N, C-alpha and C positions, 0 to 999 in steps of 0.2 A: 841699148842707151846711157844704160847705172854705168857700162863701161866708160864711154866715150865721154862722160859726168866727172867719171872718175881719175881718168888718161886728164883731161884740162885741164881737173884741181889740179893733179898733182906737178906736173910743166907747171900752172900759177904760183907753185911755191916754192916750185923749186926757180924760176928765175927771179920771184922774189928776195931769196935767201940770194940768191946770188948776185946782187943789185946791189945789198945793206954791203955786203963787204967792200965795197969800194971805199978810198979814201972822199971823189969829190963826193958826190952821196951821201957821209956821215956829214961829213960842213953843212947843207947844204940841208939837210934830215934836225940837224941842228936848230939851225937859224931859223926850218921852219914852227919849230917845236917848241923853240922862247919866244912865237911869233903868232902862236895860236892857230896857223893857218893847215898844220899836217891832219886835224877834224876834221877840215876842208877836203884839203886831199883824200884824206881817208873814206870820207861821208861820198863826194864824187864815186869816188874807187867800185867802194861795195855797191851802187847807186846798178855802174855801168854793167857791174858783173851780175847781178840781180837779174838785169833785163836782160842780157844774153841769156844766161841761163831759163828764161821766163820764155822766150823766147824758140830755145830748143826745143822745150817742153814741150810746145805748144806747136811746133814743127813737126815734131815724130809725130804727136796723137792724132794730128791729120793724113802723115803718109799712113799713117796705120789703119786711118780708116779709111784711103783709097785704097790697102789691100788689102781688106778685108773686103771689098763689094768687086770689087775684080777678082 
């Protein structure tokens, strides 16, 4: 499970770094930053990411419990 989480976080970091390099995203990011909306976007993304990680941990525990029972 830890390897999957590390791989997921690494791929997310790579995709984020790659997306930041484009010119279109830079202008959009600067516009959102000047309006203060970038913090809302970051908060929503962190909430979604935390929910996905929590869901993965919960599913892993359930699968481990079922494996031990059988």
